[in-house]
mmCIF file of the N, C-alpha and C atoms, coordinates in Angstrom:
data_MODEL
# 
_entry.id   MODEL 
# 
loop_
_atom_site.group_PDB 
_atom_site.id 
_atom_site.type_symbol 
_atom_site.label_atom_id 
_atom_site.label_alt_id 
_atom_site.label_comp_id 
_atom_site.label_asym_id 
_atom_site.label_entity_id 
_atom_site.label_seq_id 
_atom_site.pdbx_PDB_ins_code 
_atom_site.Cartn_x 
_atom_site.Cartn_y 
_atom_site.Cartn_z 
_atom_site.occupancy 
_atom_site.B_iso_or_equiv 
_atom_site.pdbx_formal_charge 
_atom_site.auth_seq_id 
_atom_site.auth_comp_id 
_atom_site.auth_asym_id 
_atom_site.auth_atom_id 
_atom_site.pdbx_PDB_model_num 
ATOM 1   N N  . MET A 1 1  ? -9.365  16.457 -12.512 1.00 0.00 ? 1  MET A N  1 
ATOM 2   C CA . MET A 1 1  ? -9.050  16.560 -13.932 1.00 0.00 ? 1  MET A CA 1 
ATOM 3   C C  . MET A 1 1  ? -9.759  17.961 -14.410 1.00 0.00 ? 1  MET A C  1 
ATOM 4   N N  . GLY A 1 2  ? -9.050  18.718 -15.031 1.00 0.00 ? 2  GLY A N  1 
ATOM 5   C CA . GLY A 1 2  ? -9.586  19.999 -15.713 1.00 0.00 ? 2  GLY A CA 1 
ATOM 6   C C  . GLY A 1 2  ? -10.431 19.646 -16.869 1.00 0.00 ? 2  GLY A C  1 
ATOM 7   N N  . VAL A 1 3  ? -11.330 20.543 -17.184 1.00 0.00 ? 3  VAL A N  1 
ATOM 8   C CA . VAL A 1 3  ? -12.091 20.301 -18.301 1.00 0.00 ? 3  VAL A CA 1 
ATOM 9   C C  . VAL A 1 3  ? -11.320 20.407 -19.692 1.00 0.00 ? 3  VAL A C  1 
ATOM 10  N N  . PHE A 1 4  ? -10.428 21.406 -19.688 1.00 0.00 ? 4  PHE A N  1 
ATOM 11  C CA . PHE A 1 4  ? -9.536  21.621 -20.903 1.00 0.00 ? 4  PHE A CA 1 
ATOM 12  C C  . PHE A 1 4  ? -8.702  20.299 -21.159 1.00 0.00 ? 4  PHE A C  1 
ATOM 13  N N  . ARG A 1 5  ? -8.203  19.771 -20.043 1.00 0.00 ? 5  ARG A N  1 
ATOM 14  C CA . ARG A 1 5  ? -7.452  18.570 -20.118 1.00 0.00 ? 5  ARG A CA 1 
ATOM 15  C C  . ARG A 1 5  ? -8.271  17.346 -20.670 1.00 0.00 ? 5  ARG A C  1 
ATOM 16  N N  . PHE A 1 6  ? -9.583  17.359 -20.227 1.00 0.00 ? 6  PHE A N  1 
ATOM 17  C CA . PHE A 1 6  ? -10.406 16.310 -20.749 1.00 0.00 ? 6  PHE A CA 1 
ATOM 18  C C  . PHE A 1 6  ? -10.457 16.252 -22.239 1.00 0.00 ? 6  PHE A C  1 
ATOM 19  N N  . PHE A 1 7  ? -10.531 17.359 -22.939 1.00 0.00 ? 7  PHE A N  1 
ATOM 20  C CA . PHE A 1 7  ? -10.750 17.493 -24.242 1.00 0.00 ? 7  PHE A CA 1 
ATOM 21  C C  . PHE A 1 7  ? -9.363  17.339 -25.013 1.00 0.00 ? 7  PHE A C  1 
ATOM 22  N N  . ARG A 1 8  ? -8.200  17.417 -24.237 1.00 0.00 ? 8  ARG A N  1 
ATOM 23  C CA . ARG A 1 8  ? -6.932  17.258 -24.881 1.00 0.00 ? 8  ARG A CA 1 
ATOM 24  C C  . ARG A 1 8  ? -6.260  15.973 -24.447 1.00 0.00 ? 8  ARG A C  1 
ATOM 25  N N  . ARG A 1 9  ? -7.086  14.951 -24.197 1.00 0.00 ? 9  ARG A N  1 
ATOM 26  C CA . ARG A 1 9  ? -6.581  13.586 -23.761 1.00 0.00 ? 9  ARG A CA 1 
ATOM 27  C C  . ARG A 1 9  ? -5.581  12.969 -24.788 1.00 0.00 ? 9  ARG A C  1 
ATOM 28  N N  . ALA A 1 10 ? -5.861  13.180 -26.044 1.00 0.00 ? 10 ALA A N  1 
ATOM 29  C CA . ALA A 1 10 ? -5.037  12.508 -27.018 1.00 0.00 ? 10 ALA A CA 1 
ATOM 30  C C  . ALA A 1 10 ? -3.607  13.010 -26.904 1.00 0.00 ? 10 ALA A C  1 
ATOM 31  N N  . GLN A 1 11 ? -3.455  14.366 -26.683 1.00 0.00 ? 11 GLN A N  1 
ATOM 32  C CA . GLN A 1 11 ? -2.151  14.953 -26.512 1.00 0.00 ? 11 GLN A CA 1 
ATOM 33  C C  . GLN A 1 11 ? -1.499  14.408 -25.195 1.00 0.00 ? 11 GLN A C  1 
ATOM 34  N N  . TRP A 1 12 ? -2.301  14.340 -24.127 1.00 0.00 ? 12 TRP A N  1 
ATOM 35  C CA . TRP A 1 12 ? -1.780  13.793 -22.850 1.00 0.00 ? 12 TRP A CA 1 
ATOM 36  C C  . TRP A 1 12 ? -1.427  12.283 -22.862 1.00 0.00 ? 12 TRP A C  1 
ATOM 37  N N  . ASP A 1 13 ? -2.185  11.580 -23.772 1.00 0.00 ? 13 ASP A N  1 
ATOM 38  C CA . ASP A 1 13 ? -1.783  10.138 -23.953 1.00 0.00 ? 13 ASP A CA 1 
ATOM 39  C C  . ASP A 1 13 ? -0.528  10.036 -24.649 1.00 0.00 ? 13 ASP A C  1 
ATOM 40  N N  . ASP A 1 14 ? -0.268  10.856 -25.721 1.00 0.00 ? 14 ASP A N  1 
ATOM 41  C CA . ASP A 1 14 ? 0.884   10.849 -26.503 1.00 0.00 ? 14 ASP A CA 1 
ATOM 42  C C  . ASP A 1 14 ? 2.138   11.140 -25.597 1.00 0.00 ? 14 ASP A C  1 
ATOM 43  N N  . GLU A 1 15 ? 1.967   12.109 -24.681 1.00 0.00 ? 15 GLU A N  1 
ATOM 44  C CA . GLU A 1 15 ? 3.032   12.546 -23.753 1.00 0.00 ? 15 GLU A CA 1 
ATOM 45  C C  . GLU A 1 15 ? 3.308   11.363 -22.761 1.00 0.00 ? 15 GLU A C  1 
ATOM 46  N N  . ARG A 1 16 ? 2.343   10.615 -22.326 1.00 0.00 ? 16 ARG A N  1 
ATOM 47  C CA . ARG A 1 16 ? 2.582   9.571  -21.273 1.00 0.00 ? 16 ARG A CA 1 
ATOM 48  C C  . ARG A 1 16 ? 3.236   8.494  -22.148 1.00 0.00 ? 16 ARG A C  1 
ATOM 49  N N  . ALA A 1 17 ? 2.885   8.232  -23.387 1.00 0.00 ? 17 ALA A N  1 
ATOM 50  C CA . ALA A 1 17 ? 3.393   7.017  -24.217 1.00 0.00 ? 17 ALA A CA 1 
ATOM 51  C C  . ALA A 1 17 ? 5.033   7.375  -24.323 1.00 0.00 ? 17 ALA A C  1 
ATOM 52  N N  . ASN A 1 18 ? 5.238   8.563  -24.634 1.00 0.00 ? 18 ASN A N  1 
ATOM 53  C CA . ASN A 1 18 ? 6.695   9.005  -24.739 1.00 0.00 ? 18 ASN A CA 1 
ATOM 54  C C  . ASN A 1 18 ? 7.392   8.805  -23.496 1.00 0.00 ? 18 ASN A C  1 
ATOM 55  N N  . GLU A 1 19 ? 6.834   9.208  -22.463 1.00 0.00 ? 19 GLU A N  1 
ATOM 56  C CA . GLU A 1 19 ? 7.418   9.000  -21.151 1.00 0.00 ? 19 GLU A CA 1 
ATOM 57  C C  . GLU A 1 19 ? 7.817   7.500  -20.824 1.00 0.00 ? 19 GLU A C  1 
ATOM 58  N N  . LEU A 1 20 ? 6.773   6.699  -21.056 1.00 0.00 ? 20 LEU A N  1 
ATOM 59  C CA . LEU A 1 20 ? 6.910   5.238  -20.815 1.00 0.00 ? 20 LEU A CA 1 
ATOM 60  C C  . LEU A 1 20 ? 7.995   4.656  -21.693 1.00 0.00 ? 20 LEU A C  1 
ATOM 61  N N  . GLU A 1 21 ? 8.039   5.052  -22.974 1.00 0.00 ? 21 GLU A N  1 
ATOM 62  C CA . GLU A 1 21 ? 9.078   4.633  -23.891 1.00 0.00 ? 21 GLU A CA 1 
ATOM 63  C C  . GLU A 1 21 ? 10.524  5.072  -23.483 1.00 0.00 ? 21 GLU A C  1 
ATOM 64  N N  . ASP A 1 22 ? 10.562  6.289  -22.972 1.00 0.00 ? 22 ASP A N  1 
ATOM 65  C CA . ASP A 1 22 ? 11.747  6.814  -22.504 1.00 0.00 ? 22 ASP A CA 1 
ATOM 66  C C  . ASP A 1 22 ? 12.296  5.987  -21.227 1.00 0.00 ? 22 ASP A C  1 
ATOM 67  N N  . TYR A 1 23 ? 11.373  5.710  -20.344 1.00 0.00 ? 23 TYR A N  1 
ATOM 68  C CA . TYR A 1 23 ? 11.647  5.002  -19.204 1.00 0.00 ? 23 TYR A CA 1 
ATOM 69  C C  . TYR A 1 23 ? 12.180  3.571  -19.652 1.00 0.00 ? 23 TYR A C  1 
ATOM 70  N N  . LEU A 1 24 ? 11.529  2.827  -20.506 1.00 0.00 ? 24 LEU A N  1 
ATOM 71  C CA . LEU A 1 24 ? 11.943  1.632  -20.990 1.00 0.00 ? 24 LEU A CA 1 
ATOM 72  C C  . LEU A 1 24 ? 13.391  1.673  -21.631 1.00 0.00 ? 24 LEU A C  1 
ATOM 73  N N  . ALA A 1 25 ? 13.559  2.752  -22.374 1.00 0.00 ? 25 ALA A N  1 
ATOM 74  C CA . ALA A 1 25 ? 14.899  2.904  -23.001 1.00 0.00 ? 25 ALA A CA 1 
ATOM 75  C C  . ALA A 1 25 ? 15.923  3.065  -22.046 1.00 0.00 ? 25 ALA A C  1 
ATOM 76  N N  . HIS A 1 26 ? 15.705  3.901  -20.984 1.00 0.00 ? 26 HIS A N  1 
ATOM 77  C CA . HIS A 1 26 ? 16.811  4.130  -19.971 1.00 0.00 ? 26 HIS A CA 1 
ATOM 78  C C  . HIS A 1 26 ? 17.030  2.871  -19.181 1.00 0.00 ? 26 HIS A C  1 
ATOM 79  N N  . GLU A 1 27 ? 15.897  2.166  -18.721 1.00 0.00 ? 27 GLU A N  1 
ATOM 80  C CA . GLU A 1 27 ? 16.039  0.905  -18.045 1.00 0.00 ? 27 GLU A CA 1 
ATOM 81  C C  . GLU A 1 27 ? 16.794  -0.133 -18.899 1.00 0.00 ? 27 GLU A C  1 
ATOM 82  N N  . ARG A 1 28 ? 16.487  -0.155 -20.104 1.00 0.00 ? 28 ARG A N  1 
ATOM 83  C CA . ARG A 1 28 ? 17.278  -1.142 -21.039 1.00 0.00 ? 28 ARG A CA 1 
ATOM 84  C C  . ARG A 1 28 ? 18.633  -0.881 -21.199 1.00 0.00 ? 28 ARG A C  1 
ATOM 85  N N  . ASP A 1 29 ? 18.999  0.502  -21.193 1.00 0.00 ? 29 ASP A N  1 
ATOM 86  C CA . ASP A 1 29 ? 20.458  0.848  -21.324 1.00 0.00 ? 29 ASP A CA 1 
ATOM 87  C C  . ASP A 1 29 ? 21.137  0.429  -20.018 1.00 0.00 ? 29 ASP A C  1 
ATOM 88  N N  . ASP A 1 30 ? 20.462  0.738  -18.791 1.00 0.00 ? 30 ASP A N  1 
ATOM 89  C CA . ASP A 1 30 ? 21.066  0.342  -17.488 1.00 0.00 ? 30 ASP A CA 1 
ATOM 90  C C  . ASP A 1 30 ? 21.243  -1.068 -17.480 1.00 0.00 ? 30 ASP A C  1 
ATOM 91  N N  . ASN A 1 31 ? 20.368  -1.843 -17.891 1.00 0.00 ? 31 ASN A N  1 
ATOM 92  C CA . ASN A 1 31 ? 20.471  -3.384 -17.971 1.00 0.00 ? 31 ASN A CA 1 
ATOM 93  C C  . ASN A 1 31 ? 21.622  -3.832 -18.806 1.00 0.00 ? 31 ASN A C  1 
ATOM 94  N N  . ILE A 1 32 ? 21.865  -3.204 -19.959 1.00 0.00 ? 32 ILE A N  1 
ATOM 95  C CA . ILE A 1 32 ? 22.938  -3.573 -20.838 1.00 0.00 ? 32 ILE A CA 1 
ATOM 96  C C  . ILE A 1 32 ? 24.229  -3.247 -20.132 1.00 0.00 ? 32 ILE A C  1 
ATOM 97  N N  . ALA A 1 33 ? 24.312  -2.048 -19.453 1.00 0.00 ? 33 ALA A N  1 
ATOM 98  C CA . ALA A 1 33 ? 25.487  -1.654 -18.864 1.00 0.00 ? 33 ALA A CA 1 
ATOM 99  C C  . ALA A 1 33 ? 25.754  -2.675 -17.619 1.00 0.00 ? 33 ALA A C  1 
ATOM 100 N N  . ARG A 1 34 ? 24.881  -3.294 -17.128 1.00 0.00 ? 34 ARG A N  1 
ATOM 101 C CA . ARG A 1 34 ? 24.981  -4.366 -15.975 1.00 0.00 ? 34 ARG A CA 1 
ATOM 102 C C  . ARG A 1 34 ? 25.527  -5.715 -16.627 1.00 0.00 ? 34 ARG A C  1 
ATOM 103 N N  . GLY A 1 35 ? 25.485  -5.741 -17.997 1.00 0.00 ? 35 GLY A N  1 
ATOM 104 C CA . GLY A 1 35 ? 26.055  -7.015 -18.572 1.00 0.00 ? 35 GLY A CA 1 
ATOM 105 C C  . GLY A 1 35 ? 24.980  -7.865 -19.249 1.00 0.00 ? 35 GLY A C  1 
ATOM 106 N N  . MET A 1 36 ? 23.753  -7.453 -19.446 1.00 0.00 ? 36 MET A N  1 
ATOM 107 C CA . MET A 1 36 ? 22.841  -8.312 -20.002 1.00 0.00 ? 36 MET A CA 1 
ATOM 108 C C  . MET A 1 36 ? 22.862  -8.045 -21.507 1.00 0.00 ? 36 MET A C  1 
ATOM 109 N N  . THR A 1 37 ? 22.375  -9.078 -22.329 1.00 0.00 ? 37 THR A N  1 
ATOM 110 C CA . THR A 1 37 ? 22.291  -8.844 -23.802 1.00 0.00 ? 37 THR A CA 1 
ATOM 111 C C  . THR A 1 37 ? 21.144  -7.898 -24.008 1.00 0.00 ? 37 THR A C  1 
ATOM 112 N N  . PRO A 1 38 ? 21.118  -7.291 -25.220 1.00 0.00 ? 38 PRO A N  1 
ATOM 113 C CA . PRO A 1 38 ? 20.028  -6.304 -25.491 1.00 0.00 ? 38 PRO A CA 1 
ATOM 114 C C  . PRO A 1 38 ? 18.625  -6.938 -25.363 1.00 0.00 ? 38 PRO A C  1 
ATOM 115 N N  . ASP A 1 39 ? 18.460  -8.227 -25.813 1.00 0.00 ? 39 ASP A N  1 
ATOM 116 C CA . ASP A 1 39 ? 17.145  -8.816 -25.733 1.00 0.00 ? 39 ASP A CA 1 
ATOM 117 C C  . ASP A 1 39 ? 16.702  -9.068 -24.224 1.00 0.00 ? 39 ASP A C  1 
ATOM 118 N N  . GLU A 1 40 ? 17.708  -9.568 -23.470 1.00 0.00 ? 40 GLU A N  1 
ATOM 119 C CA . GLU A 1 40 ? 17.436  -9.719 -22.021 1.00 0.00 ? 40 GLU A CA 1 
ATOM 120 C C  . GLU A 1 40 ? 17.176  -8.409 -21.294 1.00 0.00 ? 40 GLU A C  1 
ATOM 121 N N  . ALA A 1 41 ? 17.860  -7.432 -21.696 1.00 0.00 ? 41 ALA A N  1 
ATOM 122 C CA . ALA A 1 41 ? 17.701  -6.021 -21.049 1.00 0.00 ? 41 ALA A CA 1 
ATOM 123 C C  . ALA A 1 41 ? 16.323  -5.566 -21.390 1.00 0.00 ? 41 ALA A C  1 
ATOM 124 N N  . ALA A 1 42 ? 15.871  -5.650 -22.693 1.00 0.00 ? 42 ALA A N  1 
ATOM 125 C CA . ALA A 1 42 ? 14.589  -5.239 -22.980 1.00 0.00 ? 42 ALA A CA 1 
ATOM 126 C C  . ALA A 1 42 ? 13.407  -5.892 -22.199 1.00 0.00 ? 42 ALA A C  1 
ATOM 127 N N  . HIS A 1 43 ? 13.628  -7.216 -22.240 1.00 0.00 ? 43 HIS A N  1 
ATOM 128 C CA . HIS A 1 43 ? 12.604  -8.040 -21.466 1.00 0.00 ? 43 HIS A CA 1 
ATOM 129 C C  . HIS A 1 43 ? 12.599  -7.642 -19.981 1.00 0.00 ? 43 HIS A C  1 
ATOM 130 N N  . ALA A 1 44 ? 13.711  -7.519 -19.395 1.00 0.00 ? 44 ALA A N  1 
ATOM 131 C CA . ALA A 1 44 ? 13.719  -7.245 -17.976 1.00 0.00 ? 44 ALA A CA 1 
ATOM 132 C C  . ALA A 1 44 ? 13.151  -5.850 -17.702 1.00 0.00 ? 44 ALA A C  1 
ATOM 133 N N  . ALA A 1 45 ? 13.448  -4.870 -18.534 1.00 0.00 ? 45 ALA A N  1 
ATOM 134 C CA . ALA A 1 45 ? 12.830  -3.490 -18.354 1.00 0.00 ? 45 ALA A CA 1 
ATOM 135 C C  . ALA A 1 45 ? 11.360  -3.581 -18.502 1.00 0.00 ? 45 ALA A C  1 
ATOM 136 N N  . TRP A 1 46 ? 10.881  -4.322 -19.475 1.00 0.00 ? 46 TRP A N  1 
ATOM 137 C CA . TRP A 1 46 ? 9.383   -4.443 -19.623 1.00 0.00 ? 46 TRP A CA 1 
ATOM 138 C C  . TRP A 1 46 ? 8.800   -5.186 -18.398 1.00 0.00 ? 46 TRP A C  1 
ATOM 139 N N  . ARG A 1 47 ? 9.436   -6.168 -17.932 1.00 0.00 ? 47 ARG A N  1 
ATOM 140 C CA . ARG A 1 47 ? 8.893   -6.861 -16.718 1.00 0.00 ? 47 ARG A CA 1 
ATOM 141 C C  . ARG A 1 47 ? 8.844   -5.949 -15.498 1.00 0.00 ? 47 ARG A C  1 
ATOM 142 N N  . LYS A 1 48 ? 9.875   -5.122 -15.496 1.00 0.00 ? 48 LYS A N  1 
ATOM 143 C CA . LYS A 1 48 ? 9.897   -4.264 -14.269 1.00 0.00 ? 48 LYS A CA 1 
ATOM 144 C C  . LYS A 1 48 ? 8.886   -3.138 -14.343 1.00 0.00 ? 48 LYS A C  1 
ATOM 145 N N  . LEU A 1 49 ? 8.583   -2.577 -15.549 1.00 0.00 ? 49 LEU A N  1 
ATOM 146 C CA . LEU A 1 49 ? 7.522   -1.496 -15.700 1.00 0.00 ? 49 LEU A CA 1 
ATOM 147 C C  . LEU A 1 49 ? 6.175   -2.132 -15.733 1.00 0.00 ? 49 LEU A C  1 
ATOM 148 N N  . GLY A 1 50 ? 6.126   -3.260 -16.476 1.00 0.00 ? 50 GLY A N  1 
ATOM 149 C CA . GLY A 1 50 ? 4.744   -3.850 -16.771 1.00 0.00 ? 50 GLY A CA 1 
ATOM 150 C C  . GLY A 1 50 ? 4.305   -3.510 -18.245 1.00 0.00 ? 50 GLY A C  1 
ATOM 151 N N  . SER A 1 51 ? 3.053   -3.608 -18.546 1.00 0.00 ? 51 SER A N  1 
ATOM 152 C CA . SER A 1 51 ? 2.686   -3.345 -19.913 1.00 0.00 ? 51 SER A CA 1 
ATOM 153 C C  . SER A 1 51 ? 2.380   -1.937 -20.009 1.00 0.00 ? 51 SER A C  1 
ATOM 154 N N  . PRO A 1 52 ? 3.196   -1.142 -20.894 1.00 0.00 ? 52 PRO A N  1 
ATOM 155 C CA . PRO A 1 52 ? 2.846   0.286  -21.211 1.00 0.00 ? 52 PRO A CA 1 
ATOM 156 C C  . PRO A 1 52 ? 1.483   0.588  -21.676 1.00 0.00 ? 52 PRO A C  1 
ATOM 157 N N  . THR A 1 53 ? 0.889   -0.371 -22.409 1.00 0.00 ? 53 THR A N  1 
ATOM 158 C CA . THR A 1 53 ? -0.434  -0.259 -22.990 1.00 0.00 ? 53 THR A CA 1 
ATOM 159 C C  . THR A 1 53 ? -1.454  -0.184 -21.777 1.00 0.00 ? 53 THR A C  1 
ATOM 160 N N  . ARG A 1 54 ? -1.222  -1.074 -20.866 1.00 0.00 ? 54 ARG A N  1 
ATOM 161 C CA . ARG A 1 54 ? -2.185  -1.157 -19.705 1.00 0.00 ? 54 ARG A CA 1 
ATOM 162 C C  . ARG A 1 54 ? -1.973  0.112  -18.684 1.00 0.00 ? 54 ARG A C  1 
ATOM 163 N N  . ILE A 1 55 ? -0.806  0.528  -18.567 1.00 0.00 ? 55 ILE A N  1 
ATOM 164 C CA . ILE A 1 55 ? -0.553  1.676  -17.817 1.00 0.00 ? 55 ILE A CA 1 
ATOM 165 C C  . ILE A 1 55 ? -1.279  2.879  -18.397 1.00 0.00 ? 55 ILE A C  1 
ATOM 166 N N  . ARG A 1 56 ? -1.244  3.020  -19.740 1.00 0.00 ? 56 ARG A N  1 
ATOM 167 C CA . ARG A 1 56 ? -1.777  4.249  -20.391 1.00 0.00 ? 56 ARG A CA 1 
ATOM 168 C C  . ARG A 1 56 ? -3.298  4.051  -20.315 1.00 0.00 ? 56 ARG A C  1 
ATOM 169 N N  . GLU A 1 57 ? -3.821  2.885  -20.406 1.00 0.00 ? 57 GLU A N  1 
ATOM 170 C CA . GLU A 1 57 ? -5.231  2.654  -20.210 1.00 0.00 ? 57 GLU A CA 1 
ATOM 171 C C  . GLU A 1 57 ? -5.729  3.010  -18.792 1.00 0.00 ? 57 GLU A C  1 
ATOM 172 N N  . GLU A 1 58 ? -4.886  2.721  -17.717 1.00 0.00 ? 58 GLU A N  1 
ATOM 173 C CA . GLU A 1 58 ? -5.280  2.990  -16.501 1.00 0.00 ? 58 GLU A CA 1 
ATOM 174 C C  . GLU A 1 58 ? -5.205  4.524  -16.283 1.00 0.00 ? 58 GLU A C  1 
ATOM 175 N N  . ILE A 1 59 ? -4.304  5.251  -16.843 1.00 0.00 ? 59 ILE A N  1 
ATOM 176 C CA . ILE A 1 59 ? -4.179  6.695  -16.750 1.00 0.00 ? 59 ILE A CA 1 
ATOM 177 C C  . ILE A 1 59 ? -5.447  7.261  -17.408 1.00 0.00 ? 59 ILE A C  1 
ATOM 178 N N  . TYR A 1 60 ? -5.770  6.756  -18.588 1.00 0.00 ? 60 TYR A N  1 
ATOM 179 C CA . TYR A 1 60 ? -6.859  7.251  -19.277 1.00 0.00 ? 60 TYR A CA 1 
ATOM 180 C C  . TYR A 1 60 ? -8.256  7.153  -18.493 1.00 0.00 ? 60 TYR A C  1 
ATOM 181 N N  . GLU A 1 61 ? -8.361  5.979  -17.807 1.00 0.00 ? 61 GLU A N  1 
ATOM 182 C CA . GLU A 1 61 ? -9.476  5.804  -16.941 1.00 0.00 ? 61 GLU A CA 1 
ATOM 183 C C  . GLU A 1 61 ? -9.621  6.669  -15.752 1.00 0.00 ? 61 GLU A C  1 
ATOM 184 N N  . MET A 1 62 ? -8.340  6.929  -15.192 1.00 0.00 ? 62 MET A N  1 
ATOM 185 C CA . MET A 1 62 ? -8.359  7.836  -14.119 1.00 0.00 ? 62 MET A CA 1 
ATOM 186 C C  . MET A 1 62 ? -8.685  9.316  -14.481 1.00 0.00 ? 62 MET A C  1 
ATOM 187 N N  . ASN A 1 63 ? -8.490  9.630  -15.682 1.00 0.00 ? 63 ASN A N  1 
ATOM 188 C CA . ASN A 1 63 ? -8.749  10.951 -16.251 1.00 0.00 ? 63 ASN A CA 1 
ATOM 189 C C  . ASN A 1 63 ? -10.111 11.105 -17.018 1.00 0.00 ? 63 ASN A C  1 
ATOM 190 N N  . THR A 1 64 ? -10.935 10.119 -16.726 1.00 0.00 ? 64 THR A N  1 
ATOM 191 C CA . THR A 1 64 ? -12.123 10.217 -17.448 1.00 0.00 ? 64 THR A CA 1 
ATOM 192 C C  . THR A 1 64 ? -13.324 10.477 -16.500 1.00 0.00 ? 64 THR A C  1 
ATOM 193 N N  . ILE A 1 65 ? -14.138 11.337 -16.889 1.00 0.00 ? 65 ILE A N  1 
ATOM 194 C CA . ILE A 1 65 ? -15.456 11.759 -16.267 1.00 0.00 ? 65 ILE A CA 1 
ATOM 195 C C  . ILE A 1 65 ? -16.600 10.908 -16.983 1.00 0.00 ? 65 ILE A C  1 
ATOM 196 N N  . PRO A 1 66 ? -17.048 9.890  -16.436 1.00 0.00 ? 66 PRO A N  1 
ATOM 197 C CA . PRO A 1 66 ? -17.889 9.002  -17.274 1.00 0.00 ? 66 PRO A CA 1 
ATOM 198 C C  . PRO A 1 66 ? -19.028 9.634  -18.105 1.00 0.00 ? 66 PRO A C  1 
ATOM 199 N N  . PHE A 1 67 ? -19.755 10.610 -17.354 1.00 0.00 ? 67 PHE A N  1 
ATOM 200 C CA . PHE A 1 67 ? -20.837 11.309 -18.125 1.00 0.00 ? 67 PHE A CA 1 
ATOM 201 C C  . PHE A 1 67 ? -20.265 12.164 -19.321 1.00 0.00 ? 67 PHE A C  1 
ATOM 202 N N  . LEU A 1 68 ? -19.250 12.994 -19.003 1.00 0.00 ? 68 LEU A N  1 
ATOM 203 C CA . LEU A 1 68 ? -18.641 13.690 -20.075 1.00 0.00 ? 68 LEU A CA 1 
ATOM 204 C C  . LEU A 1 68 ? -18.031 12.880 -21.192 1.00 0.00 ? 68 LEU A C  1 
ATOM 205 N N  . ASP A 1 69 ? -17.403 11.750 -20.903 1.00 0.00 ? 69 ASP A N  1 
ATOM 206 C CA . ASP A 1 69 ? -16.861 10.872 -21.893 1.00 0.00 ? 69 ASP A CA 1 
ATOM 207 C C  . ASP A 1 69 ? -17.884 10.297 -22.766 1.00 0.00 ? 69 ASP A C  1 
ATOM 208 N N  . ALA A 1 70 ? -19.086 9.828  -22.190 1.00 0.00 ? 70 ALA A N  1 
ATOM 209 C CA . ALA A 1 70 ? -20.131 9.294  -23.077 1.00 0.00 ? 70 ALA A CA 1 
ATOM 210 C C  . ALA A 1 70 ? -20.725 10.531 -23.936 1.00 0.00 ? 70 ALA A C  1 
ATOM 211 N N  . LEU A 1 71 ? -20.839 11.666 -23.266 1.00 0.00 ? 71 LEU A N  1 
ATOM 212 C CA . LEU A 1 71 ? -21.444 12.711 -24.085 1.00 0.00 ? 71 LEU A CA 1 
ATOM 213 C C  . LEU A 1 71 ? -20.544 13.025 -25.204 1.00 0.00 ? 71 LEU A C  1 
ATOM 214 N N  . TRP A 1 72 ? -19.283 13.113 -24.923 1.00 0.00 ? 72 TRP A N  1 
ATOM 215 C CA . TRP A 1 72 ? -18.328 13.523 -25.998 1.00 0.00 ? 72 TRP A CA 1 
ATOM 216 C C  . TRP A 1 72 ? -18.287 12.518 -27.079 1.00 0.00 ? 72 TRP A C  1 
ATOM 217 N N  . GLN A 1 73 ? -18.365 11.305 -26.819 1.00 0.00 ? 73 GLN A N  1 
ATOM 218 C CA . GLN A 1 73 ? -18.301 10.255 -27.843 1.00 0.00 ? 73 GLN A CA 1 
ATOM 219 C C  . GLN A 1 73 ? -19.623 10.419 -28.633 1.00 0.00 ? 73 GLN A C  1 
ATOM 220 N N  . ASP A 1 74 ? -20.776 10.594 -27.904 1.00 0.00 ? 74 ASP A N  1 
ATOM 221 C CA . ASP A 1 74 ? -22.119 10.770 -28.696 1.00 0.00 ? 74 ASP A CA 1 
ATOM 222 C C  . ASP A 1 74 ? -21.978 11.950 -29.628 1.00 0.00 ? 74 ASP A C  1 
ATOM 223 N N  . LEU A 1 75 ? -21.411 13.040 -29.113 1.00 0.00 ? 75 LEU A N  1 
ATOM 224 C CA . LEU A 1 75 ? -21.427 14.216 -29.986 1.00 0.00 ? 75 LEU A CA 1 
ATOM 225 C C  . LEU A 1 75 ? -20.386 14.021 -31.178 1.00 0.00 ? 75 LEU A C  1 
ATOM 226 N N  . ARG A 1 76 ? -19.379 13.322 -30.944 1.00 0.00 ? 76 ARG A N  1 
ATOM 227 C CA . ARG A 1 76 ? -18.412 13.006 -32.118 1.00 0.00 ? 76 ARG A CA 1 
ATOM 228 C C  . ARG A 1 76 ? -19.054 12.062 -33.149 1.00 0.00 ? 76 ARG A C  1 
ATOM 229 N N  . TYR A 1 77 ? -19.903 11.139 -32.598 1.00 0.00 ? 77 TYR A N  1 
ATOM 230 C CA . TYR A 1 77 ? -20.569 10.278 -33.504 1.00 0.00 ? 77 TYR A CA 1 
ATOM 231 C C  . TYR A 1 77 ? -21.564 10.963 -34.364 1.00 0.00 ? 77 TYR A C  1 
# 
């Protein structure tokens, strides 16, 4: 992970959130086209992907340098 990317994680997180929402929307639309009701389609899409929040947390953890993260939090505080 680049240093500049470390300090722009909020922007990266917003982009990943949008990507996950787009994926869920496309998957839901595909499920509706297969004959599911909108509620069933949304639940099936969510089950297939998993929890978007947990995925974003895992991405955040992968892009964290523990020492720099702690230092950055201390400096902000």
